[in-house]
N, C-alpha and C positions, 0 to 999 in steps of 0.2 A: 723339471725342465726336460728330463729324459722322456717322461711320459708324453709331454706336449710334442716333442720332436717326433716321437713314434706315431702319434695320432696324425700329425701333419703329413708324414710319409704315407700313411694309409689313405688319406684324402687324395694325395697325388696319384696313387695307384688306381683309385676309383674313377678319376677323371676320364671322360670319353669312353667309358665302358657302358654296359647296359644299366649300370647303377648311377650314371652321371646325373647330377642335378641340372637338367637340360636348360633351365631358365638362364643359366650363366653363359650360354653359347649362342653366337649369332647365327641367324638363318639366311643372311644376305651378305654379299661380298662387301658392300659399302659399310655394313654394320660390323664387320670383322676388323678388329684392331690389328696393327702390324705385327704385334708380338703375341697375338691370340691364335690358338689352334683353329684350323679351318674345318668346318663341319661339311658333311656331304651336301647339305642343303645350300650352304654358302657357295660351294664349288659349282653346284648345278646352276645357281643364280649367276655366277660369273660366265658360265657357258651360254645361258639364255641371253645375257647382255652383250655377247660377242667379245668379252674380255679374254676368254679362253676358248680354245677350239677342241671339241671332243674328237677322239680318235674314232675311225670307222668301226662300226659294229659294237660300240661300247655304250652301255647304259649305266649311269651312276645309280646305284641301288637307292630306291626311294622308301624302302620299308623302315630304314633307320636313319632318317634325315639328319638327326642331331649327333650321329656318331662322327667322331673326328677322323680325319683322313691321314693315312700313313704315307710314307715316302713311296713305297712300292705301288700303292693304289694311285697316287697322283701321277706317277710316271706311266702307269698302265692306262689311265683314263683320258688324260689331256696332254696337249703338246706344250711342254715347258722346257726351259734350259736346264739340263741335268747337271751342268757345271756351275750353276749358281753357287757362290761361295758358302752360303749357309746350307743349302740343300745337299750339296755333295758331301758335306761333313756329317750327315745324318745316316743312321743305319736304315735299312729298308723297312723295318718294323716300327721305326720311330715316328711320332706324330710330327706333322709339319705346321709351321706358322705361316701367316699370310706373307710376311717379308721374305720367306724362302721361295716364293712362287714368282718366277720371271717368265711371263708368257712369250711363246714364239709367235711371230707375226705369220698368219696363214696367207699364203699366196695360192689362190685357186685358179688353175688354168682350165678353161673350158674349150674342148674341141667340138666343132660343129661344121656341118656341110651347108653350102649355099649354092644355088644355081648361078650361072653366068648369063651372058647375053643370049637371048633366045632359048634358054634352058638347054644349050648344047655344050656348055662347059660346067665343070663342077669345081668348086673351091673348097678346100679344107682350111678352116680358120682356127686359130688359137688365140684366145683372149684371156687376159688376166683381170682379176677383180680390182687391182690397184695399179697405179703407175709404178713400174718396177725400179727398184734401187740398183739393180744389176741385171745383165742379160741372162735369159734362161733359154736353154736349148732342149727340145724334146726330140728324141730319136726313136724311131720305130720302123717296123716292116709294114707294108700295106699291100693289098691286092684288091682287084675289082672283078666283077662278074663278066667283064669282056676279056678276061685272062691277062690284063695288064698287071704288073706288080713291080715293086721296088723294095730293096732291103736297106736297112740303116738310113732311112730317109729322115731329114731333120727339119724341124720348124723352130725358128728363133724369134723370141720377142726381145727386142733390144732394151737396154737401160733407158729409162725415161719414157718408155712406151707402155701401152696397155693391151696391144693387140697386133696381130699380123695376119696375112693371108698367103697361102702357098698351095702347092699341089694343084696347079691349074691344068687346063686342058692340054697344055704342052707335054704333060706327063702321060698322055694317052690313056686316060680313063674316063673322058667326058662322055663317051658313047654317042649315039646318034639320036637326036631329038629327046634326049634324057629318058629313053625308054629302057628299063631293065638294067640300069647301071648303078651299082652301089659300091661304095668304097669301104673296105674293111681295114681296121687297124688291129694288129695282133697284140693283145695286151701283154702277153708273155715276153714280147720283144721291146716293150716300152722302157725307156730310161730317161732320166732328167739330169742335166748338168748345169751348174752355175758357179759363180764365184762368191755367192752369198754364204754367210756364216750359218752352219747347220745349228748352232746354238741359238741363233736369233730368228731364223725363218724355217717354216715347213712348207714344202711345195706339194700341192694336191692336184691331181689331174682327173677331170671328170668330163662326161659328155651326156647331155640329156637325150641325144639321138642314138646312143648305142643300142643296138638291137640284134640279138642272136638269131632272130627269126627271118632274116632276109633270104630271098631266093638266091642261090648261088650255083652256077653250072657245075662247079667242081665239088659241090656238096658243102653245106655249112657245117662248121664244127664249133665246139665250145671255146676254142682259142682264137676265134675270129669275131671281131665286133664290127657291125655294120654302121657306117655313118652315111645316111642318105643325103644325097646332094640336091634332090628335087622332090617336090611334092607329088 
């Protein structure tokens, strides 16, 4: 019995190492049982399906897809609830099982510019990818190449909504005939506030129209991002 127990312990140590009998581990999220260790391949599959959201600049290593994921790797790679009762009780080097993974809902806020009537107004819009369960306020500094500017300006998307529009021509950056007027948001000043649980939601702010190469009378800098209001 002692020898059998010893051999069983050795097998546990070998699990999810380079010597793992890979055929026993799932490569998809759906194929992973709740009490089964999550492989890198299964985690990537959950990202591909939109079940989990990958953190910016992160790539799940594909060279060892059947290697199991540790707690520290999980928290570094994807947005999950770190206070999940099972996950929080594990050490950083311990393997995680599927039931330990509680995904955060990703709320993606997209900022973009759009022209107003006659292309003599500029609007800065903030849209969310889902109908919000609670209000979200984005605060930032902005400036334009007609020397207009404002600090601590806020855009709010209300609970139950998915978008809003603000920063209209009344803020004095619309320009004349939409010639040479670009609005810049300073990313170092950007902050987000809401009443949503940080364990359940992650708020990401993007803009497809951000461009550091805009002409600016005061000189473009790396801490100013241009949102073009007109084509």
